[in-house]
PDB file with SEQRES, HELIX, SHEET and CRYST1 records, atoms N, CA, C and O in Angstrom:
SEQRES   1 A   74  UNK UNK UNK UNK UNK UNK UNK UNK UNK UNK UNK UNK UNK          
SEQRES   2 A   74  UNK UNK UNK UNK UNK UNK UNK UNK UNK UNK UNK UNK UNK          
SEQRES   3 A   74  UNK UNK UNK UNK UNK UNK UNK UNK UNK UNK UNK UNK UNK          
SEQRES   4 A   74  UNK UNK UNK UNK UNK UNK UNK UNK UNK UNK UNK UNK UNK          
SEQRES   5 A   74  UNK UNK UNK UNK UNK UNK UNK UNK UNK UNK UNK UNK UNK          
SEQRES   6 A   74  UNK UNK UNK UNK UNK UNK UNK UNK UNK                          
HELIX    1 AA1 UNK A   28  UNK A   30  5                                   3    
SHEET    1 AA1 3 UNK A  33  UNK A  38  0                                        
SHEET    2 AA1 3 UNK A   3  UNK A  12 -1                                        
SHEET    3 AA1 3 UNK A  56  UNK A  64 -1                                        
CRYST1    1.000    1.000    1.000  90.00  90.00  90.00 P 1           1          
ATOM      1  N   UNK A   1       0.824  -1.229  -0.010  1.00  0.00           N  
ATOM      2  CA  UNK A   1       0.038  -0.021  -0.048  1.00  0.00           C  
ATOM      3  C   UNK A   1       0.947   1.288  -0.021  1.00  0.00           C  
ATOM      4  O   UNK A   1       0.557   2.343  -0.522  1.00  0.00           O  
ATOM      5  N   UNK A   2       2.035   1.164   0.523  1.00  0.00           N  
ATOM      6  CA  UNK A   2       2.865   2.388   0.549  1.00  0.00           C  
ATOM      7  C   UNK A   2       3.974   2.396  -0.482  1.00  0.00           C  
ATOM      8  O   UNK A   2       4.914   3.182  -0.365  1.00  0.00           O  
ATOM      9  N   UNK A   3       3.886   1.484  -1.555  1.00  0.00           N  
ATOM     10  CA  UNK A   3       4.782   1.567  -2.677  1.00  0.00           C  
ATOM     11  C   UNK A   3       4.482   2.732  -3.584  1.00  0.00           C  
ATOM     12  O   UNK A   3       3.313   3.085  -3.735  1.00  0.00           O  
ATOM     13  N   UNK A   4       5.438   3.329  -4.177  1.00  0.00           N  
ATOM     14  CA  UNK A   4       5.319   4.484  -5.040  1.00  0.00           C  
ATOM     15  C   UNK A   4       5.054   4.101  -6.492  1.00  0.00           C  
ATOM     16  O   UNK A   4       4.248   4.719  -7.187  1.00  0.00           O  
ATOM     17  N   UNK A   5       5.750   3.077  -6.916  1.00  0.00           N  
ATOM     18  CA  UNK A   5       5.629   2.664  -8.284  1.00  0.00           C  
ATOM     19  C   UNK A   5       6.167   1.196  -8.551  1.00  0.00           C  
ATOM     20  O   UNK A   5       6.835   0.629  -7.686  1.00  0.00           O  
ATOM     21  N   UNK A   6       5.875   0.602  -9.732  1.00  0.00           N  
ATOM     22  CA  UNK A   6       6.450  -0.693 -10.036  1.00  0.00           C  
ATOM     23  C   UNK A   6       7.348  -0.421 -11.229  1.00  0.00           C  
ATOM     24  O   UNK A   6       7.010   0.316 -12.155  1.00  0.00           O  
ATOM     25  N   UNK A   7       8.615  -1.116 -11.150  1.00  0.00           N  
ATOM     26  CA  UNK A   7       9.530  -0.979 -12.242  1.00  0.00           C  
ATOM     27  C   UNK A   7       9.438  -2.331 -13.038  1.00  0.00           C  
ATOM     28  O   UNK A   7       9.203  -3.419 -12.512  1.00  0.00           O  
ATOM     29  N   UNK A   8       9.638  -2.133 -14.279  1.00  0.00           N  
ATOM     30  CA  UNK A   8       9.572  -3.336 -15.216  1.00  0.00           C  
ATOM     31  C   UNK A   8      10.993  -3.454 -15.866  1.00  0.00           C  
ATOM     32  O   UNK A   8      11.546  -2.484 -16.384  1.00  0.00           O  
ATOM     33  N   UNK A   9      11.553  -4.714 -15.804  1.00  0.00           N  
ATOM     34  CA  UNK A   9      12.804  -5.020 -16.250  1.00  0.00           C  
ATOM     35  C   UNK A   9      12.778  -6.218 -17.227  1.00  0.00           C  
ATOM     36  O   UNK A   9      11.944  -7.114 -17.098  1.00  0.00           O  
ATOM     37  N   UNK A  10      13.720  -6.217 -18.218  1.00  0.00           N  
ATOM     38  CA  UNK A  10      13.811  -7.295 -19.299  1.00  0.00           C  
ATOM     39  C   UNK A  10      15.210  -7.682 -19.511  1.00  0.00           C  
ATOM     40  O   UNK A  10      16.116  -6.891 -19.251  1.00  0.00           O  
ATOM     41  N   UNK A  11      15.433  -8.865 -19.971  1.00  0.00           N  
ATOM     42  CA  UNK A  11      16.626  -9.377 -20.483  1.00  0.00           C  
ATOM     43  C   UNK A  11      16.460 -10.415 -21.621  1.00  0.00           C  
ATOM     44  O   UNK A  11      15.481 -11.161 -21.624  1.00  0.00           O  
ATOM     45  N   UNK A  12      17.362 -10.468 -22.540  1.00  0.00           N  
ATOM     46  CA  UNK A  12      17.204 -11.566 -23.584  1.00  0.00           C  
ATOM     47  C   UNK A  12      17.630 -12.868 -22.922  1.00  0.00           C  
ATOM     48  O   UNK A  12      18.693 -12.979 -22.311  1.00  0.00           O  
ATOM     49  N   UNK A  13      16.740 -13.849 -23.076  1.00  0.00           N  
ATOM     50  CA  UNK A  13      16.973 -15.064 -22.564  1.00  0.00           C  
ATOM     51  C   UNK A  13      16.712 -15.220 -21.206  1.00  0.00           C  
ATOM     52  O   UNK A  13      16.548 -14.205 -20.529  1.00  0.00           O  
ATOM     53  N   UNK A  14      16.637 -16.470 -20.625  1.00  0.00           N  
ATOM     54  CA  UNK A  14      16.251 -16.639 -19.272  1.00  0.00           C  
ATOM     55  C   UNK A  14      17.508 -16.532 -18.314  1.00  0.00           C  
ATOM     56  O   UNK A  14      18.653 -16.580 -18.764  1.00  0.00           O  
ATOM     57  N   UNK A  15      17.244 -16.395 -17.055  1.00  0.00           N  
ATOM     58  CA  UNK A  15      18.190 -16.308 -16.045  1.00  0.00           C  
ATOM     59  C   UNK A  15      17.590 -16.657 -14.708  1.00  0.00           C  
ATOM     60  O   UNK A  15      16.702 -15.983 -14.187  1.00  0.00           O  
ATOM     61  N   UNK A  16      18.154 -17.822 -14.138  1.00  0.00           N  
ATOM     62  CA  UNK A  16      17.676 -18.196 -12.750  1.00  0.00           C  
ATOM     63  C   UNK A  16      18.197 -17.376 -11.774  1.00  0.00           C  
ATOM     64  O   UNK A  16      19.381 -17.466 -11.450  1.00  0.00           O  
ATOM     65  N   UNK A  17      17.383 -16.524 -11.231  1.00  0.00           N  
ATOM     66  CA  UNK A  17      17.715 -15.556 -10.303  1.00  0.00           C  
ATOM     67  C   UNK A  17      16.882 -15.722  -9.113  1.00  0.00           C  
ATOM     68  O   UNK A  17      15.694 -15.417  -9.218  1.00  0.00           O  
ATOM     69  N   UNK A  18      17.354 -16.186  -7.925  1.00  0.00           N  
ATOM     70  CA  UNK A  18      16.792 -16.305  -6.636  1.00  0.00           C  
ATOM     71  C   UNK A  18      17.508 -15.268  -5.741  1.00  0.00           C  
ATOM     72  O   UNK A  18      18.671 -15.448  -5.382  1.00  0.00           O  
ATOM     73  N   UNK A  19      16.793 -14.182  -5.389  1.00  0.00           N  
ATOM     74  CA  UNK A  19      17.612 -13.210  -4.558  1.00  0.00           C  
ATOM     75  C   UNK A  19      17.777 -13.865  -3.095  1.00  0.00           C  
ATOM     76  O   UNK A  19      17.018 -14.686  -2.579  1.00  0.00           O  
ATOM     77  N   UNK A  20      18.936 -13.313  -2.557  1.00  0.00           N  
ATOM     78  CA  UNK A  20      19.248 -13.693  -1.220  1.00  0.00           C  
ATOM     79  C   UNK A  20      18.295 -12.976  -0.253  1.00  0.00           C  
ATOM     80  O   UNK A  20      17.474 -12.195  -0.733  1.00  0.00           O  
ATOM     81  N   UNK A  21      18.336 -13.165   0.969  1.00  0.00           N  
ATOM     82  CA  UNK A  21      17.383 -12.698   2.045  1.00  0.00           C  
ATOM     83  C   UNK A  21      17.298 -11.108   1.883  1.00  0.00           C  
ATOM     84  O   UNK A  21      16.196 -10.561   1.858  1.00  0.00           O  
ATOM     85  N   UNK A  22      18.408 -10.427   1.782  1.00  0.00           N  
ATOM     86  CA  UNK A  22      18.498  -9.088   1.791  1.00  0.00           C  
ATOM     87  C   UNK A  22      18.770  -8.413   0.474  1.00  0.00           C  
ATOM     88  O   UNK A  22      19.114  -7.231   0.456  1.00  0.00           O  
ATOM     89  N   UNK A  23      18.630  -9.106  -0.612  1.00  0.00           N  
ATOM     90  CA  UNK A  23      18.954  -8.724  -2.058  1.00  0.00           C  
ATOM     91  C   UNK A  23      17.704  -8.232  -2.655  1.00  0.00           C  
ATOM     92  O   UNK A  23      16.888  -9.056  -3.068  1.00  0.00           O  
ATOM     93  N   UNK A  24      17.468  -6.950  -2.742  1.00  0.00           N  
ATOM     94  CA  UNK A  24      16.192  -6.322  -3.282  1.00  0.00           C  
ATOM     95  C   UNK A  24      16.609  -5.879  -4.631  1.00  0.00           C  
ATOM     96  O   UNK A  24      17.784  -5.862  -4.998  1.00  0.00           O  
ATOM     97  N   UNK A  25      15.544  -5.502  -5.390  1.00  0.00           N  
ATOM     98  CA  UNK A  25      15.765  -5.009  -6.696  1.00  0.00           C  
ATOM     99  C   UNK A  25      16.388  -6.027  -7.680  1.00  0.00           C  
ATOM    100  O   UNK A  25      16.197  -7.228  -7.491  1.00  0.00           O  
ATOM    101  N   UNK A  26      17.062  -5.628  -8.632  1.00  0.00           N  
ATOM    102  CA  UNK A  26      17.712  -6.508  -9.566  1.00  0.00           C  
ATOM    103  C   UNK A  26      19.178  -5.988  -9.747  1.00  0.00           C  
ATOM    104  O   UNK A  26      19.450  -4.957 -10.362  1.00  0.00           O  
ATOM    105  N   UNK A  27      20.096  -6.813  -9.145  1.00  0.00           N  
ATOM    106  CA  UNK A  27      21.585  -6.369  -9.245  1.00  0.00           C  
ATOM    107  C   UNK A  27      22.072  -6.410 -10.723  1.00  0.00           C  
ATOM    108  O   UNK A  27      21.558  -7.163 -11.550  1.00  0.00           O  
ATOM    109  N   UNK A  28      23.051  -5.593 -10.994  1.00  0.00           N  
ATOM    110  CA  UNK A  28      23.594  -5.510 -12.357  1.00  0.00           C  
ATOM    111  C   UNK A  28      24.126  -6.833 -12.962  1.00  0.00           C  
ATOM    112  O   UNK A  28      24.104  -6.986 -14.183  1.00  0.00           O  
ATOM    113  N   UNK A  29      24.600  -7.785 -12.140  1.00  0.00           N  
ATOM    114  CA  UNK A  29      25.116  -9.107 -12.694  1.00  0.00           C  
ATOM    115  C   UNK A  29      24.014  -9.899 -13.349  1.00  0.00           C  
ATOM    116  O   UNK A  29      24.292 -10.761 -14.183  1.00  0.00           O  
ATOM    117  N   UNK A  30      22.763  -9.634 -12.997  1.00  0.00           N  
ATOM    118  CA  UNK A  30      21.663 -10.430 -13.648  1.00  0.00           C  
ATOM    119  C   UNK A  30      21.470 -10.144 -15.125  1.00  0.00           C  
ATOM    120  O   UNK A  30      20.929 -10.988 -15.838  1.00  0.00           O  
ATOM    121  N   UNK A  31      21.887  -8.999 -15.604  1.00  0.00           N  
ATOM    122  CA  UNK A  31      21.708  -8.596 -16.997  1.00  0.00           C  
ATOM    123  C   UNK A  31      20.400  -7.954 -17.341  1.00  0.00           C  
ATOM    124  O   UNK A  31      20.133  -7.640 -18.501  1.00  0.00           O  
ATOM    125  N   UNK A  32      19.574  -7.756 -16.324  1.00  0.00           N  
ATOM    126  CA  UNK A  32      18.242  -7.098 -16.661  1.00  0.00           C  
ATOM    127  C   UNK A  32      18.473  -5.613 -16.894  1.00  0.00           C  
ATOM    128  O   UNK A  32      19.382  -5.034 -16.299  1.00  0.00           O  
ATOM    129  N   UNK A  33      17.643  -4.964 -17.774  1.00  0.00           N  
ATOM    130  CA  UNK A  33      17.630  -3.538 -17.961  1.00  0.00           C  
ATOM    131  C   UNK A  33      16.280  -3.058 -17.813  1.00  0.00           C  
ATOM    132  O   UNK A  33      15.333  -3.684 -18.288  1.00  0.00           O  
ATOM    133  N   UNK A  34      16.123  -1.812 -17.079  1.00  0.00           N  
ATOM    134  CA  UNK A  34      14.863  -1.282 -16.758  1.00  0.00           C  
ATOM    135  C   UNK A  34      14.213  -0.838 -18.164  1.00  0.00           C  
ATOM    136  O   UNK A  34      14.846  -0.133 -18.950  1.00  0.00           O  
ATOM    137  N   UNK A  35      13.055  -1.244 -18.399  1.00  0.00           N  
ATOM    138  CA  UNK A  35      12.328  -0.756 -19.672  1.00  0.00           C  
ATOM    139  C   UNK A  35      11.103   0.097 -19.476  1.00  0.00           C  
ATOM    140  O   UNK A  35      10.542   0.678 -20.406  1.00  0.00           O  
ATOM    141  N   UNK A  36      10.709   0.146 -18.190  1.00  0.00           N  
ATOM    142  CA  UNK A  36       9.539   1.046 -17.861  1.00  0.00           C  
ATOM    143  C   UNK A  36       9.213   1.027 -16.357  1.00  0.00           C  
ATOM    144  O   UNK A  36       9.853   0.388 -15.522  1.00  0.00           O  
ATOM    145  N   UNK A  37       8.169   1.783 -16.114  1.00  0.00           N  
ATOM    146  CA  UNK A  37       7.506   1.991 -14.762  1.00  0.00           C  
ATOM    147  C   UNK A  37       6.088   1.974 -14.989  1.00  0.00           C  
ATOM    148  O   UNK A  37       5.589   2.241 -16.082  1.00  0.00           O  
ATOM    149  N   UNK A  38       5.411   1.648 -13.921  1.00  0.00           N  
ATOM    150  CA  UNK A  38       3.948   1.626 -13.946  1.00  0.00           C  
ATOM    151  C   UNK A  38       3.404   1.904 -12.598  1.00  0.00           C  
ATOM    152  O   UNK A  38       4.079   1.671 -11.595  1.00  0.00           O  
ATOM    153  N   UNK A  39       2.182   2.404 -12.534  1.00  0.00           N  
ATOM    154  CA  UNK A  39       1.536   2.705 -11.199  1.00  0.00           C  
ATOM    155  C   UNK A  39       1.278   1.478 -10.483  1.00  0.00           C  
ATOM    156  O   UNK A  39       1.065   0.432 -11.097  1.00  0.00           O  
ATOM    157  N   UNK A  40       1.283   1.540  -9.226  1.00  0.00           N  
ATOM    158  CA  UNK A  40       0.955   0.466  -8.281  1.00  0.00           C  
ATOM    159  C   UNK A  40      -0.547   0.122  -8.608  1.00  0.00           C  
ATOM    160  O   UNK A  40      -1.413   0.987  -8.737  1.00  0.00           O  
ATOM    161  N   UNK A  41      -0.764  -1.240  -8.729  1.00  0.00           N  
ATOM    162  CA  UNK A  41      -2.212  -1.705  -8.998  1.00  0.00           C  
ATOM    163  C   UNK A  41      -2.337  -2.073 -10.520  1.00  0.00           C  
ATOM    164  O   UNK A  41      -3.193  -2.854 -10.935  1.00  0.00           O  
ATOM    165  N   UNK A  42      -1.412  -1.445 -11.315  1.00  0.00           N  
ATOM    166  CA  UNK A  42      -1.556  -1.925 -12.736  1.00  0.00           C  
ATOM    167  C   UNK A  42      -1.282  -3.355 -12.938  1.00  0.00           C  
ATOM    168  O   UNK A  42      -0.405  -3.895 -12.264  1.00  0.00           O  
ATOM    169  N   UNK A  43      -1.933  -3.991 -13.778  1.00  0.00           N  
ATOM    170  CA  UNK A  43      -1.956  -5.456 -13.966  1.00  0.00           C  
ATOM    171  C   UNK A  43      -1.365  -5.835 -15.350  1.00  0.00           C  
ATOM    172  O   UNK A  43      -1.047  -6.994 -15.617  1.00  0.00           O  
ATOM    173  N   UNK A  44      -1.235  -4.827 -16.197  1.00  0.00           N  
ATOM    174  CA  UNK A  44      -0.608  -5.098 -17.604  1.00  0.00           C  
ATOM    175  C   UNK A  44       0.487  -4.137 -17.916  1.00  0.00           C  
ATOM    176  O   UNK A  44       0.517  -3.007 -17.430  1.00  0.00           O  
ATOM    177  N   UNK A  45       1.425  -4.625 -18.770  1.00  0.00           N  
ATOM    178  CA  UNK A  45       2.380  -3.694 -19.405  1.00  0.00           C  
ATOM    179  C   UNK A  45       2.718  -4.283 -20.735  1.00  0.00           C  
ATOM    180  O   UNK A  45       2.963  -5.483 -20.858  1.00  0.00           O  
ATOM    181  N   UNK A  46       2.732  -3.405 -21.773  1.00  0.00           N  
ATOM    182  CA  UNK A  46       3.123  -3.821 -23.128  1.00  0.00           C  
ATOM    183  C   UNK A  46       4.408  -3.339 -23.521  1.00  0.00           C  
ATOM    184  O   UNK A  46       4.690  -2.141 -23.525  1.00  0.00           O  
ATOM    185  N   UNK A  47       5.198  -4.259 -23.854  1.00  0.00           N  
ATOM    186  CA  UNK A  47       6.595  -4.044 -24.254  1.00  0.00           C  
ATOM    187  C   UNK A  47       6.577  -4.000 -25.789  1.00  0.00           C  
ATOM    188  O   UNK A  47       6.382  -5.022 -26.446  1.00  0.00           O  
ATOM    189  N   UNK A  48       6.790  -2.761 -26.365  1.00  0.00           N  
ATOM    190  CA  UNK A  48       6.657  -2.506 -27.791  1.00  0.00           C  
ATOM    191  C   UNK A  48       8.040  -2.410 -28.436  1.00  0.00           C  
ATOM    192  O   UNK A  48       8.127  -2.141 -29.634  1.00  0.00           O  
ATOM    193  N   UNK A  49       9.127  -2.621 -27.680  1.00  0.00           N  
ATOM    194  CA  UNK A  49      10.440  -2.559 -28.272  1.00  0.00           C  
ATOM    195  C   UNK A  49      11.172  -3.962 -28.194  1.00  0.00           C  
ATOM    196  O   UNK A  49      12.118  -4.149 -27.429  1.00  0.00           O  
ATOM    197  N   UNK A  50      10.696  -4.874 -28.989  1.00  0.00           N  
ATOM    198  CA  UNK A  50      11.124  -6.262 -28.941  1.00  0.00           C  
ATOM    199  C   UNK A  50      11.651  -6.679 -30.290  1.00  0.00           C  
ATOM    200  O   UNK A  50      11.227  -6.109 -31.295  1.00  0.00           O  
ATOM    201  N   UNK A  51      12.532  -7.619 -30.372  1.00  0.00           N  
ATOM    202  CA  UNK A  51      13.017  -8.256 -31.594  1.00  0.00           C  
ATOM    203  C   UNK A  51      12.264  -9.515 -31.839  1.00  0.00           C  
ATOM    204  O   UNK A  51      12.105 -10.332 -30.932  1.00  0.00           O  
ATOM    205  N   UNK A  52      11.765  -9.707 -33.114  1.00  0.00           N  
ATOM    206  CA  UNK A  52      11.073 -10.848 -33.479  1.00  0.00           C  
ATOM    207  C   UNK A  52      11.995 -12.107 -33.298  1.00  0.00           C  
ATOM    208  O   UNK A  52      13.178 -12.060 -33.633  1.00  0.00           O  
ATOM    209  N   UNK A  53      11.422 -13.239 -32.758  1.00  0.00           N  
ATOM    210  CA  UNK A  53      12.239 -14.469 -32.523  1.00  0.00           C  
ATOM    211  C   UNK A  53      13.143 -14.566 -31.381  1.00  0.00           C  
ATOM    212  O   UNK A  53      13.832 -15.573 -31.224  1.00  0.00           O  
ATOM    213  N   UNK A  54      13.182 -13.555 -30.554  1.00  0.00           N  
ATOM    214  CA  UNK A  54      14.064 -13.428 -29.387  1.00  0.00           C  
ATOM    215  C   UNK A  54      13.108 -13.805 -28.116  1.00  0.00           C  
ATOM    216  O   UNK A  54      12.036 -13.229 -27.934  1.00  0.00           O  
ATOM    217  N   UNK A  55      13.581 -14.780 -27.297  1.00  0.00           N  
ATOM    218  CA  UNK A  55      12.902 -15.016 -25.982  1.00  0.00           C  
ATOM    219  C   UNK A  55      13.379 -13.968 -24.959  1.00  0.00           C  
ATOM    220  O   UNK A  55      14.570 -13.698 -24.800  1.00  0.00           O  
ATOM    221  N   UNK A  56      12.418 -13.423 -24.309  1.00  0.00           N  
ATOM    222  CA  UNK A  56      12.819 -12.442 -23.200  1.00  0.00           C  
ATOM    223  C   UNK A  56      12.246 -13.010 -21.953  1.00  0.00           C  
ATOM    224  O   UNK A  56      11.317 -13.815 -21.891  1.00  0.00           O  
ATOM    225  N   UNK A  57      12.942 -12.471 -20.926  1.00  0.00           N  
ATOM    226  CA  UNK A  57      12.518 -12.739 -19.463  1.00  0.00           C  
ATOM    227  C   UNK A  57      12.303 -11.440 -18.804  1.00  0.00           C  
ATOM    228  O   UNK A  57      13.094 -10.512 -18.975  1.00  0.00           O  
ATOM    229  N   UNK A  58      11.240 -11.340 -18.043  1.00  0.00           N  
ATOM    230  CA  UNK A  58      10.850 -10.075 -17.410  1.00  0.00           C  
ATOM    231  C   UNK A  58      10.797 -10.319 -15.841  1.00  0.00           C  
ATOM    232  O   UNK A  58      10.498 -11.393 -15.318  1.00  0.00           O  
ATOM    233  N   UNK A  59      11.130  -9.171 -15.187  1.00  0.00           N  
ATOM    234  CA  UNK A  59      10.930  -9.050 -13.720  1.00  0.00           C  
ATOM    235  C   UNK A  59      10.314  -7.730 -13.357  1.00  0.00           C  
ATOM    236  O   UNK A  59      10.486  -6.726 -14.048  1.00  0.00           O  
ATOM    237  N   UNK A  60       9.590  -7.748 -12.258  1.00  0.00           N  
ATOM    238  CA  UNK A  60       9.136  -6.467 -11.732  1.00  0.00           C  
ATOM    239  C   UNK A  60       9.471  -6.323 -10.227  1.00  0.00           C  
ATOM    240  O   UNK A  60       9.626  -7.328  -9.534  1.00  0.00           O  
ATOM    241  N   UNK A  61       9.578  -5.136  -9.747  1.00  0.00           N  
ATOM    242  CA  UNK A  61       9.680  -4.967  -8.298  1.00  0.00           C  
ATOM    243  C   UNK A  61       9.153  -3.523  -7.992  1.00  0.00           C  
ATOM    244  O   UNK A  61       9.166  -2.605  -8.812  1.00  0.00           O  
ATOM    245  N   UNK A  62       8.707  -3.441  -6.761  1.00  0.00           N  
ATOM    246  CA  UNK A  62       8.122  -2.215  -6.268  1.00  0.00           C  
ATOM    247  C   UNK A  62       9.222  -1.239  -5.694  1.00  0.00           C  
ATOM    248  O   UNK A  62      10.184  -1.672  -5.060  1.00  0.00           O  
ATOM    249  N   UNK A  63       9.027   0.109  -5.951  1.00  0.00           N  
ATOM    250  CA  UNK A  63       9.822   0.988  -5.308  1.00  0.00           C  
ATOM    251  C   UNK A  63       9.009   1.750  -4.251  1.00  0.00           C  
ATOM    252  O   UNK A  63       7.909   2.199  -4.571  1.00  0.00           O  
ATOM    253  N   UNK A  64       9.489   1.919  -3.014  1.00  0.00           N  
ATOM    254  CA  UNK A  64       8.820   2.550  -1.868  1.00  0.00           C  
ATOM    255  C   UNK A  64       9.264   3.936  -1.639  1.00  0.00           C  
ATOM    256  O   UNK A  64      10.412   4.337  -1.830  1.00  0.00           O  
ATOM    257  N   UNK A  65       8.229   4.667  -1.198  1.00  0.00           N  
ATOM    258  CA  UNK A  65       8.335   6.184  -0.913  1.00  0.00           C  
ATOM    259  C   UNK A  65       9.247   6.384   0.300  1.00  0.00           C  
ATOM    260  O   UNK A  65       9.330   5.587   1.234  1.00  0.00           O  
ATOM    261  N   UNK A  66       9.944   7.569   0.184  1.00  0.00           N  
ATOM    262  CA  UNK A  66      10.684   8.119   1.404  1.00  0.00           C  
ATOM    263  C   UNK A  66       9.792   8.509   2.470  1.00  0.00           C  
ATOM    264  O   UNK A  66       8.691   8.904   2.088  1.00  0.00           O  
ATOM    265  N   UNK A  67      10.002   8.492   3.723  1.00  0.00           N  
ATOM    266  CA  UNK A  67      11.461   8.427   4.175  1.00  0.00           C  
ATOM    267  C   UNK A  67      12.022   7.125   4.296  1.00  0.00           C  
ATOM    268  O   UNK A  67      13.233   7.078   4.512  1.00  0.00           O  
ATOM    269  N   UNK A  68      11.312   5.929   4.188  1.00  0.00           N  
ATOM    270  CA  UNK A  68      11.792   4.678   4.455  1.00  0.00           C  
ATOM    271  C   UNK A  68      12.560   4.183   3.109  1.00  0.00           C  
ATOM    272  O   UNK A  68      13.667   3.646   3.110  1.00  0.00           O  
ATOM    273  N   UNK A  69      11.784   4.457   1.983  1.00  0.00           N  
ATOM    274  CA  UNK A  69      12.406   4.123   0.712  1.00  0.00           C  
ATOM    275  C   UNK A  69      12.700   2.608   0.612  1.00  0.00           C  
ATOM    276  O   UNK A  69      12.298   1.825   1.473  1.00  0.00           O  
ATOM    277  N   UNK A  70      13.422   2.219  -0.475  1.00  0.00           N  
ATOM    278  CA  UNK A  70      13.791   0.974  -0.694  1.00  0.00           C  
ATOM    279  C   UNK A  70      13.053   0.267  -1.719  1.00  0.00           C  
ATOM    280  O   UNK A  70      12.121   0.861  -2.261  1.00  0.00           O  
ATOM    281  N   UNK A  71      13.356  -0.995  -2.082  1.00  0.00           N  
ATOM    282  CA  UNK A  71      12.848  -1.725  -3.158  1.00  0.00           C  
ATOM    283  C   UNK A  71      12.390  -3.129  -2.630  1.00  0.00           C  
ATOM    284  O   UNK A  71      12.908  -3.661  -1.649  1.00  0.00           O  
ATOM    285  N   UNK A  72      11.367  -3.686  -3.370  1.00  0.00           N  
ATOM    286  CA  UNK A  72      10.949  -5.097  -3.034  1.00  0.00           C  
ATOM    287  C   UNK A  72      11.917  -6.025  -3.644  1.00  0.00           C  
ATOM    288  O   UNK A  72      12.894  -5.674  -4.306  1.00  0.00           O  
ATOM    289  N   UNK A  73      11.559  -7.288  -3.361  1.00  0.00           N  
ATOM    290  CA  UNK A  73      12.262  -8.439  -3.994  1.00  0.00           C  
ATOM    291  C   UNK A  73      11.706  -8.537  -5.478  1.00  0.00           C  
ATOM    292  O   UNK A  73      10.512  -8.343  -5.708  1.00  0.00           O  
ATOM    293  N   UNK A  74      12.559  -8.823  -6.409  1.00  0.00           N  
ATOM    294  CA  UNK A  74      12.163  -8.951  -7.800  1.00  0.00           C  
ATOM    295  C   UNK A  74      11.331 -10.180  -7.984  1.00  0.00           C  
ATOM    296  O   UNK A  74      10.894 -10.469  -9.097  1.00  0.00           O  
TER     297      UNK A  74                                                      
END                                                                             
Protein backbone atom coordinates (compact mmCIF):
# COMPACT_ATOMS: atom_id res chain seq x y z
CA UNK A 1 0.00 0.00 0.00
CA UNK A 2 2.90 2.40 0.57
CA UNK A 3 4.77 1.57 -2.66
CA UNK A 4 5.31 4.46 -5.05
CA UNK A 5 5.60 2.59 -8.37
CA UNK A 6 6.44 -0.70 -10.05
CA UNK A 7 9.51 -0.97 -12.27
CA UNK A 8 9.61 -3.35 -15.25
CA UNK A 9 12.86 -5.06 -16.27
CA UNK A 10 13.80 -7.25 -19.23
CA UNK A 11 16.69 -9.35 -20.50
CA UNK A 12 17.23 -11.50 -23.56
CA UNK A 13 17.04 -15.15 -22.60
CA UNK A 14 16.29 -16.63 -19.24
CA UNK A 15 18.25 -16.25 -16.04
CA UNK A 16 17.70 -18.27 -12.87
CA UNK A 17 17.75 -15.55 -10.24
CA UNK A 18 16.76 -16.29 -6.67
CA UNK A 19 17.54 -13.24 -4.53
CA UNK A 20 19.30 -13.68 -1.20
CA UNK A 21 17.38 -12.68 1.94
CA UNK A 22 18.49 -9.04 1.77
CA UNK A 23 18.97 -8.70 -2.00
CA UNK A 24 16.25 -6.38 -3.27
CA UNK A 25 15.73 -5.01 -6.76
CA UNK A 26 17.82 -6.47 -9.58
CA UNK A 27 21.62 -6.40 -9.27
CA UNK A 28 23.62 -5.54 -12.41
CA UNK A 29 25.10 -9.06 -12.67
CA UNK A 30 21.65 -10.40 -13.64
CA UNK A 31 21.77 -8.60 -16.99
CA UNK A 32 18.29 -7.09 -16.69
CA UNK A 33 17.66 -3.55 -17.96
CA UNK A 34 14.83 -1.33 -16.81
CA UNK A 35 12.35 -0.80 -19.65
CA UNK A 36 9.54 1.00 -17.87
CA UNK A 37 7.57 2.00 -14.82
CA UNK A 38 3.92 1.64 -13.99
CA UNK A 39 1.55 2.72 -11.26
CA UNK A 40 0.92 0.43 -8.32
CA UNK A 41 -2.14 -1.69 -9.02
CA UNK A 42 -1.55 -1.84 -12.77
CA UNK A 43 -1.87 -5.42 -13.98
CA UNK A 44 -0.62 -5.10 -17.58
CA UNK A 45 2.43 -3.74 -19.36
CA UNK A 46 3.00 -3.77 -23.13
CA UNK A 47 6.61 -4.02 -24.27
CA UNK A 48 6.69 -2.51 -27.76
CA UNK A 49 10.47 -2.58 -28.25
CA UNK A 50 11.18 -6.25 -28.91
CA UNK A 51 12.97 -8.21 -31.62
CA UNK A 52 11.10 -10.93 -33.47
CA UNK A 53 12.20 -14.47 -32.62
CA UNK A 54 13.97 -13.50 -29.37
CA UNK A 55 12.93 -15.00 -26.02
CA UNK A 56 12.72 -12.43 -23.25
CA UNK A 57 12.51 -12.77 -19.49
CA UNK A 58 10.81 -10.08 -17.39
CA UNK A 59 10.94 -9.10 -13.72
CA UNK A 60 9.12 -6.46 -11.73
CA UNK A 61 9.62 -4.93 -8.32
CA UNK A 62 8.09 -2.15 -6.26
CA UNK A 63 9.85 1.05 -5.28
CA UNK A 64 8.79 2.52 -1.92
CA UNK A 65 8.35 6.16 -0.95
CA UNK A 66 10.67 8.06 1.32
CA UNK A 67 11.39 8.49 4.17
CA UNK A 68 11.83 4.71 4.40
CA UNK A 69 12.38 4.14 0.69
CA UNK A 70 13.80 0.92 -0.69
CA UNK A 71 12.82 -1.77 -3.17
CA UNK A 72 10.92 -5.05 -2.98
CA UNK A 73 12.24 -8.43 -4.04
CA UNK A 74 12.15 -8.94 -7.81
